PAGU-542150 format. One line per 3 residues: for each residue x, y, z of N, C-alpha, C. Coordinates in steps of 0.05 Angstrom, whole numbers, m for minus. Example, Ala and Ser with C-alpha at 12.3 -4.5 7.8 and 13.67 -1.06 7.14 Angstrom:
2
264,m114,156,246,m90,156,264,m66,156  257,m45,142,273,m21,143,258,1,157 .
END
This chain:
133
1329,1059,m2151,1327,1090,m2139,1337,1098,m2113  1339,1114,m2120,1360,1140,m2105,1331,1136,m2095  1343,1150,m2061,1327,1161,m2040,1319,1187,m2057 .
1334,1212,m2072,1330,1230,m2092,1303,1223,m2114  1294,1206,m2116,1283,1194,m2140,1262,1187,m2123  1250,1171,m2092,1234,1166,m2085,1205,1190,m2083 .
1182,1175,m2092,1158,1203,m2090,1159,1198,m2058  1140,1227,m2056,1143,1233,m2026,1102,1212,m2025  1116,1202,m1987,1094,1202,m1987,1065,1204,m1991 .
1040,1187,m1999,1026,1195,m2020,1002,1207,m1983  1007,1199,m1970,985,1206,m1954,994,1232,m1920  973,1255,m1926,988,1271,m1910,995,1271,m1874 .
982,1243,m1875,983,1242,m1843,1020,1223,m1835  1028,1222,m1858,1047,1200,m1863,1063,1232,m1851  1066,1245,m1873,1084,1279,m1862,1076,1278,m1835 .
1054,1291,m1824,1048,1296,m1796,1066,1279,m1770  1056,1263,m1785,1072,1236,m1756,1094,1245,m1764  1108,1239,m1785,1143,1244,m1785,1153,1274,m1770 .
1136,1306,m1777,1131,1326,m1759,1134,1322,m1730  1108,1302,m1711,1096,1307,m1697,1134,1296,m1678  1147,1268,m1689,1163,1254,m1680,1185,1282,m1675 .
1192,1296,m1710,1207,1314,m1697,1209,1342,m1676  1185,1336,m1676,1179,1365,m1646,1177,1343,m1626  1174,1318,m1622,1175,1310,m1597,1216,1310,m1593 .
1219,1291,m1611,1250,1286,m1603,1269,1326,m1608  1258,1351,m1604,1269,1380,m1611,1265,1391,m1593  1244,1373,m1571,1238,1381,m1547,1233,1367,m1529 .
1257,1362,m1535,1274,1323,m1506,1305,1335,m1498  1311,1368,m1479,1343,1369,m1473,1345,1349,m1465  1382,1349,m1473,1399,1333,m1454,1421,1357,m1442 .
1434,1348,m1433,1451,1351,m1428,1489,1362,m1449  1478,1332,m1455,1504,1326,m1483,1494,1327,m1507  1463,1339,m1505,1451,1354,m1528,1457,1377,m1545 .
1469,1382,m1570,1463,1416,m1575,1437,1428,m1577  1432,1452,m1579,1412,1461,m1572,1401,1463,m1611  1430,1477,m1621,1424,1487,m1649,1417,1450,m1667 .
1420,1423,m1651,1411,1401,m1655,1389,1397,m1645  1383,1410,m1631,1347,1407,m1620,1326,1429,m1642  1338,1452,m1641,1320,1469,m1670,1333,1456,m1695 .
1347,1451,m1702,1343,1434,m1733,1323,1418,m1724  1312,1404,m1699,1292,1370,m1712,1264,1394,m1705  1268,1426,m1702,1237,1441,m1688,1234,1456,m1717 .
1256,1459,m1737,1260,1463,m1761,1245,1443,m1777  1254,1422,m1781,1241,1391,m1796,1220,1385,m1788  1206,1400,m1770,1178,1382,m1749,1165,1413,m1771 .
1165,1435,m1776,1151,1449,m1787,1153,1440,m1822  1179,1441,m1830,1194,1434,m1852,1164,1410,m1874  1169,1388,m1857,1133,1367,m1849,1124,1377,m1857 .
1110,1389,m1824,1072,1394,m1837,1069,1415,m1854  1089,1434,m1868,1088,1449,m1877,1080,1427,m1916  1097,1411,m1911,1099,1382,m1942,1077,1370,m1943 .
1061,1362,m1903,1037,1343,m1903,1017,1362,m1920  1020,1388,m1908,984,1404,m1922,1005,1405,m1958  1028,1398,m1961,1024,1406,m1985,1007,1378,m2005 .
1021,1358,m1993,998,1334,m1999,971,1321,m2002  971,1343,m1981,941,1342,m1981,925,1359,m1999  942,1384,m2012,927,1394,m2033,945,1390,m2060 .
945,1358,m2054,956,1349,m2084,982,1363,m2100  993,1373,m2084,1013,1390,m2096,1044,1364,m2094  1060,1378,m2115,1082,1365,m2105,1094,1366,m2088 .
1121,1347,m2074,1141,1362,m2051,1154,1369,m2058  1168,1401,m2070,1194,1419,m2078,1222,1389,m2058  1252,1390,m2061,1258,1372,m2043,1276,1401,m2032 .
1264,1415,m2023,1287,1435,m2011,1267,1447,m1976  1291,1462,m1964,1282,1463,m1935,1270,1491,m1926  1275,1501,m1950,1275,1541,m1947,1235,1539,m1947 .
1239,1550,m1917,1210,1552,m1914,1188,1567,m1921  1212,1597,m1931,1190,1610,m1957,1175,1610,m1964  1188,1580,m1984,1186,1577,m2016,1161,1548,m2007 .
1154,1541,m1990,1141,1523,m1979,1101,1533,m1969  1113,1562,m1957,1090,1573,m1946,1080,1596,m1966  1096,1609,m1984,1091,1602,m2018,1074,1589,m2028 .
1080,1558,m2030,1069,1546,m2047,1037,1538,m2030  1043,1538,m2004,1011,1532,m1993,990,1560,m1993  1009,1588,m2005,974,1611,m1999,980,1601,m2034 .
995,1592,m2061,981,1593,m2081,963,1581,m2089  959,1546,m2062,936,1536,m2070,910,1551,m2066  912,1581,m2036,895,1595,m2039,880,1579,m2012 .
915,1571,m1997,909,1556,m1965,903,1598,m1944  893,1598,m1933,895,1618,m1916,910,1618,m1903  939,1616,m1897,963,1619,m1880,964,1639,m1856 .
966,1626,m1829,955,1650,m1812,991,1671,m1805  980,1689,m1788,1005,1704,m1793,1024,1691,m1777  1019,1675,m1753,1034,1671,m1730,1060,1655,m1747 .
1047,1638,m1763,1059,1608,m1775,1072,1627,m1804  1081,1652,m1799,1101,1661,m1820,1115,1663,m1790  1129,1665,m1763,1136,1656,m1747,1170,1642,m1752 .
1152,1618,m1760,1166,1599,m1773,1191,1612,m1793  1200,1626,m1806,1225,1635,m1817,1237,1631,m1805  1237,1642,m1781,1266,1641,m1763,1272,1617,m1755 .
1267,1592,m1763,1272,1578,m1759,1294,1560,m1791  1290,1582,m1823,1309,1561,m1833,1340,1564,m1826  1348,1583,m1827,1374,1569,m1813,1387,1548,m1802 .
1377,1539,m1778,1371,1515,m1774,1372,1486,m1793  1352,1493,m1814,1368,1475,m1833,1386,1455,m1844  1400,1474,m1836,1438,1471,m1846,1458,1481,m1830 .
1449,1502,m1826,1476,1519,m1806,1484,1492,m1785  1464,1493,m1780,1459,1486,m1746,1465,1465,m1746  1464,1446,m1779,1483,1420,m1768,1520,1408,m1776 .
1516,1434,m1770,1553,1425,m1778,1571,1448,m1764  1593,1440,m1752,1611,1448,m1751,1627,1476,m1757  1630,1498,m1742,1647,1522,m1749,1631,1549,m1761 .
1598,1537,m1758,1577,1552,m1775,1562,1573,m1753  1546,1600,m1770,1540,1619,m1736,1502,1623,m1741  1498,1606,m1717,1473,1621,m1722,1469,1641,m1702 .
1465,1674,m1696,1452,1682,m1676,1474,1685,m1662  1492,1694,m1664,1530,1683,m1658,1539,1671,m1643  1542,1670,m1628,1572,1637,m1631,1561,1606,m1616 .
1538,1613,m1609,1526,1593,m1595,1483,1591,m1608  1467,1586,m1607,1446,1579,m1602,1433,1583,m1571  1424,1604,m1562,1420,1611,m1542,1390,1588,m1532 .
1387,1588,m1503,1365,1572,m1490,1344,1583,m1500  1348,1616,m1503,1318,1625,m1507,1306,1616,m1539  1338,1629,m1549,1319,1611,m1580,1316,1587,m1574 .
1324,1576,m1567,1310,1545,m1572,1289,1544,m1557  1291,1559,m1526,1257,1559,m1533,1236,1562,m1551  1243,1585,m1560,1233,1596,m1589,1222,1581,m1611 .
1240,1577,m1606,1244,1543,m1628,1215,1531,m1624  1214,1521,m1600,1202,1492,m1594,1165,1513,m1596  1169,1526,m1595,1149,1545,m1590,1124,1543,m1606 .
1141,1559,m1632,1134,1561,m1655,1130,1542,m1673  1151,1521,m1670,1152,1499,m1690,1117,1480,m1671  1119,1472,m1643,1091,1480,m1635,1068,1488,m1649 .
1065,1512,m1653,1043,1528,m1660,1034,1515,m1692  1070,1517,m1699,1061,1515,m1736,1041,1474,m1740  1059,1471,m1720,1048,1440,m1732,1021,1438,m1711 .
1015,1453,m1689,982,1456,m1682,968,1456,m1706  977,1477,m1726,958,1488,m1741,957,1473,m1764  973,1473,m1779,980,1449,m1796,955,1412,m1775 .
958,1418,m1765,939,1397,m1760,906,1403,m1759  903,1431,m1753,871,1433,m1756,861,1430,m1782  890,1442,m1804,863,1447,m1837,873,1423,m1844 .
885,1403,m1824,876,1375,m1837,856,1370,m1836 .
END
């Protein structure tokens, strides 16, 4: 069985534990750590929180980093997704582009303002997801 063949965790809280861990990692700024890498963890916190909600609603978990797709799936289950959760779409570029050299996100580098915004957005989404569960 390859990692792609593994079934997703059956418990929403397992997804939320990972979401909180990614958020904690994203919040730990250090001089040698690139802001784009921290923003990747913010995006991952959102992605895993949304996937935890999908699990709670007995949905299959798609193998995607596409936050728009995950939000659409949640809405398709009848879940009322607050407007502020859609702010997380701004984190989508961090899923892949921020992880590799030579890619550009919002100019030549991620700014401190971009980073702080990513953390705020991710924290709000994780908090919302926890409140739904």
